[in-house]
C-alpha positions, 0 to 999 in steps of 0.5 A, spaced: 500 500 500 502 506 498 502 512 502 501 519 501 506 525 503 502 527 509 502 520 512 510 519 511 511 526 514 506 525 520 509 518 522 516 520 521 516 524 528 513 525 535 506 527 534 507 533 539 501 538 538 500 537 531 493 539 529 488 534 527 488 536 520 495 533 520 493 526 520 493 523 513 485 522 510 483 529 514 483 535 510 480 542 512 472 540 512 473 533 516 478 537 520 473 543 522 468 537 524 472 534 528 475 540 532 467 542 533 467 536 536 473 537 541 478 533 537 482 539 535 489 536 536 492 529 533 493 526 539 486 527 541 484 523 535 490 518 537 486 517 544 480 515 541 484 510 537 487 507 543 480 507 547 477 503 541 483 498 542 486 500 535 480 496 532 480 498 525 472 497 524 471 501 530 475 506 529 473 507 522 466 507 524 467 512 529 470 517 524 465 516 519 459 517 525 463 523 528 465 527 522 463 524 515 469 521 513 468 516 507 472 509 506 478 512 503 479 517 508 478 513 514 482 508 512 488 513 511 487 516 518 487 509 521 493 507 517 497 513 519 495 512 526 497 505 526 503 506 523 505 512 528 503 507 534 508 502 531 514 507 531 513 511 537 509 506 542 
């Protein structure tokens, strides 16, 4: 599976205070919807990812329900967070 430059940039370093829009699959529109629901930073979305025990189906369903992410967007975001966790946790 090929990854975007955004994905590669995200997983290349610690998360810190990166905005939610820095996650692969999350653009301006989805980022704004997540921010409106309190998920303003990438680490807050990571928290939800971990609460859901890194389960792909649960996380992707949550992302769809929370901000309207489509299949590709949710898959990209999941893959980005999974790879980041493999590197840093």
